PyMOL Python script that loads the backbone (N, CA, C, O; Angstrom):
from pymol import cmd

cmd.read_pdbstr("""\
ATOM      1  N   UNK A   1       0.842  -1.176   0.000  1.00  0.00           N
ATOM      2  CA  UNK A   1       0.000   0.000   0.000  1.00  0.00           C
ATOM      3  C   UNK A   1       0.890   1.242   0.000  1.00  0.00           C
ATOM      4  O   UNK A   1       1.915   1.288   0.679  1.00  0.00           O
ATOM      5  N   UNK A   2       0.486   2.226  -0.758  1.00  0.00           N
ATOM      6  CA  UNK A   2       1.224   3.469  -0.883  1.00  0.00           C
ATOM      7  C   UNK A   2       0.645   4.493   0.075  1.00  0.00           C
ATOM      8  O   UNK A   2      -0.571   4.604   0.232  1.00  0.00           O
ATOM      9  N   UNK A   3       1.531   5.235   0.709  1.00  0.00           N
ATOM     10  CA  UNK A   3       1.074   6.324   1.575  1.00  0.00           C
ATOM     11  C   UNK A   3       1.416   7.640   0.899  1.00  0.00           C
ATOM     12  O   UNK A   3       2.473   7.779   0.283  1.00  0.00           O
ATOM     13  N   UNK A   4       0.513   8.605   1.018  1.00  0.00           N
ATOM     14  CA  UNK A   4       0.730   9.902   0.388  1.00  0.00           C
ATOM     15  C   UNK A   4       0.248  11.011   1.313  1.00  0.00           C
ATOM     16  O   UNK A   4      -0.750  10.865   2.019  1.00  0.00           O
ATOM     17  N   UNK A   5       0.965  12.102   1.294  1.00  0.00           N
ATOM     18  CA  UNK A   5       0.533  13.293   2.005  1.00  0.00           C
ATOM     19  C   UNK A   5      -0.074  14.212   0.959  1.00  0.00           C
ATOM     20  O   UNK A   5       0.579  14.559  -0.025  1.00  0.00           O
ATOM     21  N   UNK A   6      -1.335  14.609   1.173  1.00  0.00           N
ATOM     22  CA  UNK A   6      -2.003  15.459   0.194  1.00  0.00           C
ATOM     23  C   UNK A   6      -2.437  16.753   0.849  1.00  0.00           C
ATOM     24  O   UNK A   6      -2.710  16.802   2.049  1.00  0.00           O
ATOM     25  N   UNK A   7      -2.495  17.794   0.049  1.00  0.00           N
ATOM     26  CA  UNK A   7      -2.978  19.090   0.513  1.00  0.00           C
ATOM     27  C   UNK A   7      -4.287  19.370  -0.197  1.00  0.00           C
ATOM     28  O   UNK A   7      -4.339  19.404  -1.426  1.00  0.00           O
ATOM     29  N   UNK A   8      -5.347  19.570   0.576  1.00  0.00           N
ATOM     30  CA  UNK A   8      -6.646  19.900   0.005  1.00  0.00           C
ATOM     31  C   UNK A   8      -7.217  21.091   0.755  1.00  0.00           C
ATOM     32  O   UNK A   8      -6.871  21.334   1.911  1.00  0.00           O
ATOM     33  N   UNK A   9      -8.093  21.830   0.090  1.00  0.00           N
ATOM     34  CA  UNK A   9      -8.677  22.995   0.757  1.00  0.00           C
ATOM     35  C   UNK A   9      -9.793  22.566   1.705  1.00  0.00           C
ATOM     36  O   UNK A   9     -10.167  21.394   1.756  1.00  0.00           O
ATOM     37  N   UNK A  10     -10.308  23.518   2.442  1.00  0.00           N
ATOM     38  CA  UNK A  10     -11.323  23.224   3.460  1.00  0.00           C
ATOM     39  C   UNK A  10     -12.605  22.638   2.867  1.00  0.00           C
ATOM     40  O   UNK A  10     -13.215  21.749   3.461  1.00  0.00           O
ATOM     41  N   UNK A  11     -13.007  23.129   1.713  1.00  0.00           N
ATOM     42  CA  UNK A  11     -14.225  22.627   1.086  1.00  0.00           C
ATOM     43  C   UNK A  11     -14.101  21.152   0.733  1.00  0.00           C
ATOM     44  O   UNK A  11     -15.008  20.365   1.002  1.00  0.00           O
ATOM     45  N   UNK A  12     -12.975  20.778   0.130  1.00  0.00           N
ATOM     46  CA  UNK A  12     -12.766  19.374  -0.216  1.00  0.00           C
ATOM     47  C   UNK A  12     -12.646  18.509   1.031  1.00  0.00           C
ATOM     48  O   UNK A  12     -13.078  17.356   1.034  1.00  0.00           O
ATOM     49  N   UNK A  13     -12.073  19.051   2.071  1.00  0.00           N
ATOM     50  CA  UNK A  13     -11.979  18.329   3.340  1.00  0.00           C
ATOM     51  C   UNK A  13     -13.375  18.051   3.897  1.00  0.00           C
ATOM     52  O   UNK A  13     -13.637  16.966   4.416  1.00  0.00           O
ATOM     53  N   UNK A  14     -14.270  19.038   3.786  1.00  0.00           N
ATOM     54  CA  UNK A  14     -15.649  18.836   4.243  1.00  0.00           C
ATOM     55  C   UNK A  14     -16.356  17.770   3.405  1.00  0.00           C
ATOM     56  O   UNK A  14     -17.107  16.948   3.931  1.00  0.00           O
ATOM     57  N   UNK A  15     -16.105  17.796   2.099  1.00  0.00           N
ATOM     58  CA  UNK A  15     -16.708  16.788   1.220  1.00  0.00           C
ATOM     59  C   UNK A  15     -16.223  15.396   1.626  1.00  0.00           C
ATOM     60  O   UNK A  15     -17.019  14.461   1.706  1.00  0.00           O
ATOM     61  N   UNK A  16     -14.929  15.258   1.880  1.00  0.00           N
ATOM     62  CA  UNK A  16     -14.408  13.960   2.308  1.00  0.00           C
ATOM     63  C   UNK A  16     -15.033  13.526   3.624  1.00  0.00           C
ATOM     64  O   UNK A  16     -15.340  12.347   3.803  1.00  0.00           O
ATOM     65  N   UNK A  17     -15.226  14.460   4.546  1.00  0.00           N
ATOM     66  CA  UNK A  17     -15.873  14.127   5.816  1.00  0.00           C
ATOM     67  C   UNK A  17     -17.314  13.672   5.604  1.00  0.00           C
ATOM     68  O   UNK A  17     -17.791  12.773   6.296  1.00  0.00           O
ATOM     69  N   UNK A  18     -18.002  14.288   4.655  1.00  0.00           N
ATOM     70  CA  UNK A  18     -19.381  13.891   4.354  1.00  0.00           C
ATOM     71  C   UNK A  18     -19.411  12.483   3.765  1.00  0.00           C
ATOM     72  O   UNK A  18     -20.236  11.660   4.163  1.00  0.00           O
ATOM     73  N   UNK A  19     -18.516  12.204   2.821  1.00  0.00           N
ATOM     74  CA  UNK A  19     -18.446  10.872   2.217  1.00  0.00           C
ATOM     75  C   UNK A  19     -18.098   9.842   3.289  1.00  0.00           C
ATOM     76  O   UNK A  19     -18.682   8.760   3.334  1.00  0.00           O
ATOM     77  N   UNK A  20     -17.155  10.184   4.138  1.00  0.00           N
ATOM     78  CA  UNK A  20     -16.743   9.286   5.225  1.00  0.00           C
ATOM     79  C   UNK A  20     -17.918   8.965   6.142  1.00  0.00           C
ATOM     80  O   UNK A  20     -18.124   7.807   6.506  1.00  0.00           O
ATOM     81  N   UNK A  21     -18.679   9.972   6.511  1.00  0.00           N
ATOM     82  CA  UNK A  21     -19.812   9.764   7.417  1.00  0.00           C
ATOM     83  C   UNK A  21     -20.959   9.029   6.722  1.00  0.00           C
ATOM     84  O   UNK A  21     -21.578   8.140   7.305  1.00  0.00           O
ATOM     85  N   UNK A  22     -21.234   9.404   5.482  1.00  0.00           N
ATOM     86  CA  UNK A  22     -22.358   8.809   4.758  1.00  0.00           C
ATOM     87  C   UNK A  22     -22.191   7.308   4.568  1.00  0.00           C
ATOM     88  O   UNK A  22     -23.157   6.555   4.691  1.00  0.00           O
ATOM     89  N   UNK A  23     -20.986   6.874   4.272  1.00  0.00           N
ATOM     90  CA  UNK A  23     -20.747   5.464   3.991  1.00  0.00           C
ATOM     91  C   UNK A  23     -20.125   4.709   5.164  1.00  0.00           C
ATOM     92  O   UNK A  23     -19.811   3.525   5.041  1.00  0.00           O
ATOM     93  N   UNK A  24     -19.949   5.376   6.282  1.00  0.00           N
ATOM     94  CA  UNK A  24     -19.460   4.717   7.493  1.00  0.00           C
ATOM     95  C   UNK A  24     -18.008   4.277   7.428  1.00  0.00           C
ATOM     96  O   UNK A  24     -17.639   3.263   8.019  1.00  0.00           O
ATOM     97  N   UNK A  25     -17.186   5.027   6.718  1.00  0.00           N
ATOM     98  CA  UNK A  25     -15.769   4.685   6.637  1.00  0.00           C
ATOM     99  C   UNK A  25     -15.066   5.050   7.941  1.00  0.00           C
ATOM    100  O   UNK A  25     -15.480   5.963   8.654  1.00  0.00           O
ATOM    101  N   UNK A  26     -13.993   4.316   8.234  1.00  0.00           N
ATOM    102  CA  UNK A  26     -13.257   4.559   9.476  1.00  0.00           C
ATOM    103  C   UNK A  26     -12.348   5.778   9.385  1.00  0.00           C
ATOM    104  O   UNK A  26     -12.126   6.472  10.377  1.00  0.00           O
ATOM    105  N   UNK A  27     -11.827   6.030   8.198  1.00  0.00           N
ATOM    106  CA  UNK A  27     -10.937   7.180   8.037  1.00  0.00           C
ATOM    107  C   UNK A  27     -11.091   7.796   6.648  1.00  0.00           C
ATOM    108  O   UNK A  27     -11.813   7.277   5.797  1.00  0.00           O
ATOM    109  N   UNK A  28     -10.406   8.896   6.443  1.00  0.00           N
ATOM    110  CA  UNK A  28     -10.533   9.620   5.179  1.00  0.00           C
ATOM    111  C   UNK A  28      -9.893   8.872   4.023  1.00  0.00           C
ATOM    112  O   UNK A  28     -10.289   9.062   2.872  1.00  0.00           O
ATOM    113  N   UNK A  29      -8.913   8.027   4.307  1.00  0.00           N
ATOM    114  CA  UNK A  29      -8.292   7.286   3.204  1.00  0.00           C
ATOM    115  C   UNK A  29      -9.303   6.358   2.537  1.00  0.00           C
ATOM    116  O   UNK A  29      -9.262   6.169   1.321  1.00  0.00           O
ATOM    117  N   UNK A  30     -10.203   5.782   3.315  1.00  0.00           N
ATOM    118  CA  UNK A  30     -11.250   4.950   2.728  1.00  0.00           C
ATOM    119  C   UNK A  30     -12.197   5.797   1.887  1.00  0.00           C
ATOM    120  O   UNK A  30     -12.663   5.355   0.837  1.00  0.00           O
ATOM    121  N   UNK A  31     -12.482   7.008   2.346  1.00  0.00           N
ATOM    122  CA  UNK A  31     -13.338   7.913   1.577  1.00  0.00           C
ATOM    123  C   UNK A  31     -12.664   8.309   0.264  1.00  0.00           C
ATOM    124  O   UNK A  31     -13.319   8.379  -0.777  1.00  0.00           O
ATOM    125  N   UNK A  32     -11.380   8.562   0.312  1.00  0.00           N
ATOM    126  CA  UNK A  32     -10.637   8.908  -0.904  1.00  0.00           C
ATOM    127  C   UNK A  32     -10.644   7.737  -1.873  1.00  0.00           C
ATOM    128  O   UNK A  32     -10.870   7.924  -3.069  1.00  0.00           O
ATOM    129  N   UNK A  33     -10.399   6.525  -1.369  1.00  0.00           N
ATOM    130  CA  UNK A  33     -10.423   5.338  -2.234  1.00  0.00           C
ATOM    131  C   UNK A  33     -11.790   5.178  -2.889  1.00  0.00           C
ATOM    132  O   UNK A  33     -11.879   4.859  -4.074  1.00  0.00           O
ATOM    133  N   UNK A  34     -12.849   5.396  -2.125  1.00  0.00           N
ATOM    134  CA  UNK A  34     -14.203   5.263  -2.656  1.00  0.00           C
ATOM    135  C   UNK A  34     -14.447   6.265  -3.784  1.00  0.00           C
ATOM    136  O   UNK A  34     -14.969   5.905  -4.839  1.00  0.00           O
ATOM    137  N   UNK A  35     -14.072   7.505  -3.561  1.00  0.00           N
ATOM    138  CA  UNK A  35     -14.276   8.554  -4.576  1.00  0.00           C
ATOM    139  C   UNK A  35     -13.474   8.233  -5.834  1.00  0.00           C
ATOM    140  O   UNK A  35     -13.966   8.416  -6.947  1.00  0.00           O
ATOM    141  N   UNK A  36     -12.252   7.760  -5.664  1.00  0.00           N
ATOM    142  CA  UNK A  36     -11.413   7.431  -6.818  1.00  0.00           C
ATOM    143  C   UNK A  36     -11.995   6.247  -7.579  1.00  0.00           C
ATOM    144  O   UNK A  36     -11.998   6.258  -8.810  1.00  0.00           O
ATOM    145  N   UNK A  37     -12.487   5.228  -6.880  1.00  0.00           N
ATOM    146  CA  UNK A  37     -13.094   4.086  -7.554  1.00  0.00           C
ATOM    147  C   UNK A  37     -14.331   4.501  -8.339  1.00  0.00           C
ATOM    148  O   UNK A  37     -14.558   4.016  -9.447  1.00  0.00           O
ATOM    149  N   UNK A  38     -15.137   5.405  -7.762  1.00  0.00           N
ATOM    150  CA  UNK A  38     -16.321   5.897  -8.482  1.00  0.00           C
ATOM    151  C   UNK A  38     -15.907   6.661  -9.732  1.00  0.00           C
ATOM    152  O   UNK A  38     -16.537   6.524 -10.781  1.00  0.00           O
ATOM    153  N   UNK A  39     -14.857   7.463  -9.627  1.00  0.00           N
ATOM    154  CA  UNK A  39     -14.364   8.208 -10.781  1.00  0.00           C
ATOM    155  C   UNK A  39     -13.885   7.251 -11.860  1.00  0.00           C
ATOM    156  O   UNK A  39     -14.180   7.430 -13.041  1.00  0.00           O
ATOM    157  N   UNK A  40     -13.144   6.233 -11.441  1.00  0.00           N
ATOM    158  CA  UNK A  40     -12.613   5.266 -12.394  1.00  0.00           C
ATOM    159  C   UNK A  40     -13.729   4.569 -13.161  1.00  0.00           C
ATOM    160  O   UNK A  40     -13.662   4.450 -14.385  1.00  0.00           O
ATOM    161  N   UNK A  41     -14.745   4.112 -12.456  1.00  0.00           N
ATOM    162  CA  UNK A  41     -15.821   3.389 -13.130  1.00  0.00           C
ATOM    163  C   UNK A  41     -16.672   4.295 -14.011  1.00  0.00           C
ATOM    164  O   UNK A  41     -17.275   3.834 -14.979  1.00  0.00           O
ATOM    165  N   UNK A  42     -16.720   5.578 -13.678  1.00  0.00           N
ATOM    166  CA  UNK A  42     -17.562   6.497 -14.448  1.00  0.00           C
ATOM    167  C   UNK A  42     -16.849   7.106 -15.650  1.00  0.00           C
ATOM    168  O   UNK A  42     -17.478   7.350 -16.680  1.00  0.00           O
ATOM    169  N   UNK A  43     -15.540   7.356 -15.534  1.00  0.00           N
ATOM    170  CA  UNK A  43     -14.883   8.150 -16.561  1.00  0.00           C
ATOM    171  C   UNK A  43     -13.734   7.469 -17.277  1.00  0.00           C
ATOM    172  O   UNK A  43     -13.374   7.890 -18.376  1.00  0.00           O
ATOM    173  N   UNK A  44     -13.152   6.448 -16.706  1.00  0.00           N
ATOM    174  CA  UNK A  44     -12.021   5.794 -17.347  1.00  0.00           C
ATOM    175  C   UNK A  44     -12.493   4.536 -18.063  1.00  0.00           C
ATOM    176  O   UNK A  44     -13.528   3.968 -17.716  1.00  0.00           O
ATOM    177  N   UNK A  45     -11.741   4.111 -19.048  1.00  0.00           N
ATOM    178  CA  UNK A  45     -12.092   2.924 -19.800  1.00  0.00           C
ATOM    179  C   UNK A  45     -11.880   1.694 -18.919  1.00  0.00           C
ATOM    180  O   UNK A  45     -10.804   1.520 -18.346  1.00  0.00           O
ATOM    181  N   UNK A  46     -12.882   0.855 -18.810  1.00  0.00           N
ATOM    182  CA  UNK A  46     -12.708  -0.359 -18.009  1.00  0.00           C
ATOM    183  C   UNK A  46     -11.830  -1.368 -18.736  1.00  0.00           C
ATOM    184  O   UNK A  46     -11.816  -1.423 -19.966  1.00  0.00           O
ATOM    185  N   UNK A  47     -11.107  -2.157 -17.971  1.00  0.00           N
ATOM    186  CA  UNK A  47     -10.315  -3.216 -18.573  1.00  0.00           C
ATOM    187  C   UNK A  47     -11.243  -4.369 -18.931  1.00  0.00           C
ATOM    188  O   UNK A  47     -12.182  -4.684 -18.200  1.00  0.00           O
ATOM    189  N   UNK A  48     -10.964  -4.984 -20.057  1.00  0.00           N
ATOM    190  CA  UNK A  48     -11.776  -6.109 -20.489  1.00  0.00           C
ATOM    191  C   UNK A  48     -11.191  -7.395 -19.918  1.00  0.00           C
ATOM    192  O   UNK A  48      -9.975  -7.583 -19.884  1.00  0.00           O
ATOM    193  N   UNK A  49     -12.075  -8.268 -19.475  1.00  0.00           N
ATOM    194  CA  UNK A  49     -11.632  -9.566 -18.966  1.00  0.00           C
ATOM    195  C   UNK A  49     -11.052 -10.367 -20.127  1.00  0.00           C
ATOM    196  O   UNK A  49     -11.544 -10.257 -21.251  1.00  0.00           O
ATOM    197  N   UNK A  50     -10.018 -11.170 -19.881  1.00  0.00           N
ATOM    198  CA  UNK A  50      -9.387 -11.937 -20.963  1.00  0.00           C
ATOM    199  C   UNK A  50     -10.368 -12.842 -21.707  1.00  0.00           C
ATOM    200  O   UNK A  50     -10.270 -12.980 -22.926  1.00  0.00           O
ATOM    201  N   UNK A  51     -11.317 -13.462 -20.991  1.00  0.00           N
ATOM    202  CA  UNK A  51     -12.262 -14.340 -21.681  1.00  0.00           C
ATOM    203  C   UNK A  51     -13.177 -13.544 -22.609  1.00  0.00           C
ATOM    204  O   UNK A  51     -13.614 -14.064 -23.635  1.00  0.00           O
ATOM    205  N   UNK A  52     -13.468 -12.302 -22.267  1.00  0.00           N
ATOM    206  CA  UNK A  52     -14.292 -11.471 -23.138  1.00  0.00           C
ATOM    207  C   UNK A  52     -13.505 -11.065 -24.381  1.00  0.00           C
ATOM    208  O   UNK A  52     -14.058 -11.017 -25.480  1.00  0.00           O
ATOM    209  N   UNK A  53     -12.221 -10.774 -24.211  1.00  0.00           N
ATOM    210  CA  UNK A  53     -11.381 -10.427 -25.359  1.00  0.00           C
ATOM    211  C   UNK A  53     -11.323 -11.606 -26.329  1.00  0.00           C
ATOM    212  O   UNK A  53     -11.400 -11.414 -27.542  1.00  0.00           O
ATOM    213  N   UNK A  54     -11.188 -12.829 -25.801  1.00  0.00           N
ATOM    214  CA  UNK A  54     -11.175 -14.017 -26.653  1.00  0.00           C
ATOM    215  C   UNK A  54     -12.492 -14.155 -27.415  1.00  0.00           C
ATOM    216  O   UNK A  54     -12.502 -14.483 -28.601  1.00  0.00           O
ATOM    217  N   UNK A  55     -13.589 -13.904 -26.728  1.00  0.00           N
ATOM    218  CA  UNK A  55     -14.901 -13.993 -27.362  1.00  0.00           C
ATOM    219  C   UNK A  55     -15.029 -12.965 -28.491  1.00  0.00           C
ATOM    220  O   UNK A  55     -15.573 -13.268 -29.553  1.00  0.00           O
ATOM    221  N   UNK A  56     -14.529 -11.760 -28.257  1.00  0.00           N
ATOM    222  CA  UNK A  56     -14.561 -10.735 -29.304  1.00  0.00           C
ATOM    223  C   UNK A  56     -13.742 -11.145 -30.522  1.00  0.00           C
ATOM    224  O   UNK A  56     -14.156 -10.918 -31.659  1.00  0.00           O
ATOM    225  N   UNK A  57     -12.587 -11.745 -30.283  1.00  0.00           N
ATOM    226  CA  UNK A  57     -11.748 -12.195 -31.394  1.00  0.00           C
ATOM    227  C   UNK A  57     -12.456 -13.262 -32.217  1.00  0.00           C
ATOM    228  O   UNK A  57     -12.374 -13.250 -33.445  1.00  0.00           O
ATOM    229  N   UNK A  58     -13.149 -14.180 -31.559  1.00  0.00           N
ATOM    230  CA  UNK A  58     -13.900 -15.213 -32.280  1.00  0.00           C
ATOM    231  C   UNK A  58     -15.003 -14.589 -33.126  1.00  0.00           C
ATOM    232  O   UNK A  58     -15.247 -15.011 -34.256  1.00  0.00           O
ATOM    233  N   UNK A  59     -15.667 -13.578 -32.567  1.00  0.00           N
ATOM    234  CA  UNK A  59     -16.724 -12.890 -33.309  1.00  0.00           C
ATOM    235  C   UNK A  59     -16.145 -12.187 -34.526  1.00  0.00           C
ATOM    236  O   UNK A  59     -16.736 -12.232 -35.605  1.00  0.00           O
ATOM    237  N   UNK A  60     -15.006 -11.544 -34.369  1.00  0.00           N
ATOM    238  CA  UNK A  60     -14.382 -10.824 -35.482  1.00  0.00           C
ATOM    239  C   UNK A  60     -13.957 -11.760 -36.608  1.00  0.00           C
ATOM    240  O   UNK A  60     -13.986 -11.380 -37.779  1.00  0.00           O
ATOM    241  N   UNK A  61     -13.566 -12.976 -36.260  1.00  0.00           N
ATOM    242  CA  UNK A  61     -13.113 -13.938 -37.265  1.00  0.00           C
ATOM    243  C   UNK A  61     -14.271 -14.679 -37.925  1.00  0.00           C
ATOM    244  O   UNK A  61     -14.063 -15.431 -38.878  1.00  0.00           O
ATOM    245  N   UNK A  62     -15.483 -14.474 -37.429  1.00  0.00           N
ATOM    246  CA  UNK A  62     -16.651 -15.200 -37.932  1.00  0.00           C
ATOM    247  C   UNK A  62     -17.039 -14.801 -39.344  1.00  0.00           C
ATOM    248  O   UNK A  62     -16.494 -13.859 -39.919  1.00  0.00           O
ATOM    249  N   UNK A  63     -18.001 -15.548 -39.892  1.00  0.00           N
ATOM    250  CA  UNK A  63     -18.497 -15.273 -41.236  1.00  0.00           C
ATOM    251  C   UNK A  63     -19.662 -14.294 -41.148  1.00  0.00           C
ATOM    252  O   UNK A  63     -20.527 -14.417 -40.280  1.00  0.00           O
ATOM    253  N   UNK A  64     -19.674 -13.336 -42.043  1.00  0.00           N
ATOM    254  CA  UNK A  64     -20.703 -12.313 -42.053  1.00  0.00           C
ATOM    255  C   UNK A  64     -21.367 -12.273 -43.418  1.00  0.00           C
ATOM    256  O   UNK A  64     -20.744 -12.571 -44.437  1.00  0.00           O
ATOM    257  N   UNK A  65     -22.613 -11.908 -43.421  1.00  0.00           N
ATOM    258  CA  UNK A  65     -23.355 -11.713 -44.662  1.00  0.00           C
ATOM    259  C   UNK A  65     -23.727 -10.239 -44.751  1.00  0.00           C
ATOM    260  O   UNK A  65     -24.246  -9.649 -43.804  1.00  0.00           O
ATOM    261  N   UNK A  66     -23.450  -9.673 -45.898  1.00  0.00           N
ATOM    262  CA  UNK A  66     -23.730  -8.259 -46.092  1.00  0.00           C
ATOM    263  C   UNK A  66     -25.068  -8.112 -46.818  1.00  0.00           C
ATOM    264  O   UNK A  66     -25.319  -8.777 -47.823  1.00  0.00           O
ATOM    265  N   UNK A  67     -25.908  -7.243 -46.302  1.00  0.00           N
ATOM    266  CA  UNK A  67     -27.215  -6.995 -46.894  1.00  0.00           C
ATOM    267  C   UNK A  67     -27.283  -5.570 -47.410  1.00  0.00           C
ATOM    268  O   UNK A  67     -26.726  -4.651 -46.809  1.00  0.00           O
ATOM    269  N   UNK A  68     -27.965  -5.397 -48.518  1.00  0.00           N
ATOM    270  CA  UNK A  68     -28.102  -4.070 -49.107  1.00  0.00           C
ATOM    271  C   UNK A  68     -29.271  -3.303 -48.511  1.00  0.00           C
ATOM    272  O   UNK A  68     -29.306  -2.073 -48.555  1.00  0.00           O
ATOM    273  N   UNK A  69     -30.240  -4.043 -47.946  1.00  0.00           N
ATOM    274  CA  UNK A  69     -31.395  -3.379 -47.366  1.00  0.00           C
ATOM    275  C   UNK A  69     -31.990  -4.262 -46.271  1.00  0.00           C
ATOM    276  O   UNK A  69     -31.660  -5.443 -46.161  1.00  0.00           O
ATOM    277  N   UNK A  70     -32.853  -3.684 -45.483  1.00  0.00           N
ATOM    278  CA  UNK A  70     -33.540  -4.413 -44.424  1.00  0.00           C
ATOM    279  C   UNK A  70     -34.493  -5.427 -45.037  1.00  0.00           C
ATOM    280  O   UNK A  70     -34.684  -6.518 -44.499  1.00  0.00           O
ATOM    281  N   UNK A  71     -35.087  -5.064 -46.162  1.00  0.00           N
ATOM    282  CA  UNK A  71     -36.016  -5.969 -46.835  1.00  0.00           C
ATOM    283  C   UNK A  71     -35.302  -7.253 -47.264  1.00  0.00           C
ATOM    284  O   UNK A  71     -35.857  -8.345 -47.149  1.00  0.00           O
ATOM    285  N   UNK A  72     -34.089  -7.118 -47.751  1.00  0.00           N
ATOM    286  CA  UNK A  72     -33.300  -8.280 -48.153  1.00  0.00           C
ATOM    287  C   UNK A  72     -33.035  -9.197 -46.952  1.00  0.00           C
ATOM    288  O   UNK A  72     -33.115 -10.419 -47.077  1.00  0.00           O
ATOM    289  N   UNK A  73     -32.730  -8.631 -45.831  1.00  0.00           N
ATOM    290  CA  UNK A  73     -32.537  -9.399 -44.595  1.00  0.00           C
ATOM    291  C   UNK A  73     -33.814 -10.098 -44.174  1.00  0.00           C
ATOM    292  O   UNK A  73     -33.794 -11.269 -43.794  1.00  0.00           O
ATOM    293  N   UNK A  74     -34.922  -9.382 -44.243  1.00  0.00           N
ATOM    294  CA  UNK A  74     -36.217  -9.956 -43.837  1.00  0.00           C
ATOM    295  C   UNK A  74     -36.606 -11.125 -44.742  1.00  0.00           C
ATOM    296  O   UNK A  74     -37.180 -12.107 -44.272  1.00  0.00           O
ATOM    297  N   UNK A  75     -36.299 -11.027 -46.026  1.00  0.00           N
ATOM    298  CA  UNK A  75     -36.631 -12.123 -46.949  1.00  0.00           C
ATOM    299  C   UNK A  75     -35.855 -13.389 -46.559  1.00  0.00           C
ATOM    300  O   UNK A  75     -36.399 -14.492 -46.602  1.00  0.00           O
ATOM    301  N   UNK A  76     -34.602 -13.223 -46.185  1.00  0.00           N
ATOM    302  CA  UNK A  76     -33.776 -14.382 -45.848  1.00  0.00           C
ATOM    303  C   UNK A  76     -34.201 -14.998 -44.507  1.00  0.00           C
ATOM    304  O   UNK A  76     -34.159 -16.219 -44.356  1.00  0.00           O
ATOM    305  N   UNK A  77     -34.600 -14.190 -43.551  1.00  0.00           N
ATOM    306  CA  UNK A  77     -34.965 -14.714 -42.232  1.00  0.00           C
ATOM    307  C   UNK A  77     -36.383 -15.252 -42.202  1.00  0.00           C
ATOM    308  O   UNK A  77     -36.740 -15.985 -41.279  1.00  0.00           O
ATOM    309  N   UNK A  78     -37.195 -14.911 -43.179  1.00  0.00           N
ATOM    310  CA  UNK A  78     -38.604 -15.373 -43.188  1.00  0.00           C
ATOM    311  C   UNK A  78     -38.743 -16.779 -43.713  1.00  0.00           C
ATOM    312  O   UNK A  78     -39.854 -17.305 -43.782  1.00  0.00           O
TER     313      UNK A  78
END
""", "prot")
cmd.dss("prot")
cmd.show_as("cartoon", "prot")
cmd.util.cbc("prot")
cmd.orient("prot")
């Protein structure tokens, strides 16, 4: 685990205290971890599980049929 000394203003400190109290965290580091995890899931690209990547590769290598119109597709599926 990494330890860091951070400087934040009073407003952000109050926000961390609110998050800490709302979710019942023991200390502010847990509140910071929670906020960072929420940011990660909301704004950063998620990593794909290896089995999902394999599934995507199989799909990409599959056979495809190209249709010129929706009507052409409907005729084949009917």
